[in-house]
C-alpha positions in Angstrom: 19.1 -0.4 -37.0 19.7 3.2 -37.3 22.3 5.8 -35.9 23.9 8.9 -35.8 27.4 8.7 -34.4 28.7 11.4 -32.3 31.6 11.9 -35.4 29.0 13.0 -37.9 27.0 15.2 -35.9 27.4 18.2 -37.6 26.8 20.4 -34.4 30.3 19.6 -33.1 31.8 20.5 -36.5 34.0 23.6 -36.5 32.2 25.0 -39.6 29.2 25.1 -37.2 28.0 28.1 -35.9 24.6 29.0 -33.4 23.2 31.6 -31.8 20.2 32.1 -29.2 17.2 34.0 -28.8 17.7 33.5 -24.7 20.0 32.2 -22.4 21.3 32.1 -19.5 25.4 33.1 -18.2 25.5 30.0 -16.0 24.4 27.6 -19.2 25.9 28.9 -22.6 24.2 27.7 -25.9 28.2 26.3 -26.7 27.3 23.7 -23.9 25.5 21.7 -26.4 28.9 21.4 -28.8 29.5 18.6 -26.4 29.1 15.1 -25.4 28.1 15.8 -22.0 24.1 16.0 -20.6 25.2 18.0 -17.9 26.4 20.4 -19.5 22.9 22.3 -20.3 21.8 25.1 -22.5 19.1 27.3 -20.4 17.3 30.3 -21.9 16.1 32.8 -19.8 12.4 32.2 -20.7 9.3 29.5 -22.2 7.7 31.3 -24.7 9.1 31.9 -28.8 12.6 31.0 -28.5 14.8 30.2 -31.2 18.1 28.2 -31.9 19.6 28.9 -35.1 22.3 26.6 -36.4 24.2 27.7 -39.5 26.5 24.8 -41.0 28.4 26.7 -43.0 27.6 25.3 -46.3 25.0 23.9 -47.5 25.3 19.5 -46.4 22.5 16.9 -46.7 20.7 16.2 -43.1 18.1 13.8 -42.5 18.1 13.4 -38.9 17.7 16.5 -36.0 17.3 15.0 -32.5 17.3 17.2 -28.8 17.3 15.5 -26.1 18.0 16.6 -22.3 14.7 18.5 -22.7 12.4 19.9 -19.6 9.4 20.7 -22.2 6.4 20.5 -20.9 4.0 18.0 -23.3 2.2 21.4 -24.0 4.8 22.5 -26.2 5.0 23.5 -29.7 8.3 22.8 -31.8 9.5 23.3 -34.8 12.2 22.8 -36.8 12.8 25.4 -40.2 15.5 25.0 -43.1 15.9 27.2 -45.5 18.8 28.9 -47.9 18.3 32.2 -46.1 19.5 33.2 -42.7 16.9 33.0 -40.6 15.3 30.0 -42.5 11.5 31.6 -42.1 9.9 28.0 -43.5 8.9 28.7 -46.9 12.2 25.7 -47.9 11.7 23.5 -45.0 9.3 23.0 -41.5 9.3 20.0 -40.0 6.6 20.2 -36.8 8.3 17.9 -33.5 6.5 15.5 -31.7 6.8 15.4 -28.3 8.7 13.0 -26.2 8.9 13.2 -22.0 13.1 13.8 -22.7 13.9 14.3 -26.2 12.4 15.2 -29.7 13.8 13.6 -33.0 13.1 13.8 -36.9 14.2 10.8 -38.8 13.5 11.9 -42.9 12.9 9.1 -45.5 14.8 11.5 -47.4 17.7 14.3 -47.0 17.6 17.9 -47.4 19.8 20.1 -48.1 20.2 23.5 -46.3 22.8 25.6 -44.6 20.5 27.3 -42.1 18.5 25.5 -39.6 16.3 26.8 -36.9 14.1 25.2 -34.0 11.5 27.4 -32.7 9.9 26.4 -30.0 7.3 27.7 -27.2 6.4 26.3 -24.2 3.8 28.7 -22.3 2.8 25.7 -19.9 6.0 24.9 -18.8 6.3 24.7 -14.8 10.1 25.7 -15.0 9.8 29.3 -16.8 12.7 28.2 -18.9 13.9 25.6 -21.3 16.2 23.3 -21.5 18.2 21.3 -24.0 21.3 19.3 -23.0 22.6 17.8 -26.6 21.7 18.6 -29.7 21.8 16.1 -32.8 21.7 17.2 -36.6 23.4 14.8 -39.3 22.9 11.8 -41.5 22.0 8.5 -39.7 23.4 5.5 -41.2 22.3 2.3 -40.9 24.2 -0.4 -39.2 25.8 -3.3 -41.6 24.1 -6.5 -39.2 21.0 -6.4 -36.9 21.4 -7.6 -34.4 19.7 -10.6 -32.5 19.1 -11.6 -28.8 21.0 -15.2 -29.4 19.3 -15.5 -25.8 18.6 -14.3 -22.0 19.7 -15.0 -18.2 16.5 -17.2 -16.4 15.1 -14.7 -14.3 15.9 -15.2 -10.6 12.8 -14.7 -8.3 13.7 -14.1 -4.7 11.0 -15.0 -2.8 10.4 -13.5 1.2 8.8 -17.6 2.1 
């Protein structure tokens, strides 16, 4: 089992800064720094939106996750990273696979870059805006032990008869 502990999330680190192309006043991008999913970052549009992340220095990363999303299945999302701000894709580019409420990418090998960019294009979004509740960026770890289910409670069947 692999996981990214909140304390290892580089988004909440004080050296990390981020900016966006589009944001509403009521749901600022600073909301993604919190652990609370109801505090979302919301855009004013749904086409060609970028989230730029500056880690402060080049740090090893092998996991990117975004959750609390309202993206449609037609979304095109790309993770770019590089040595210049903003990263244009010459150093590292990875397409993110659509999932209903979250997207993530776990890499077998780490990348070491300072600047990261998530580019989102979702013109088919019925809401007319994009929303993101949390961003996870860092190095995931593997648990030293694996969890095995020892047993389970018997099923309780309730009949109307």
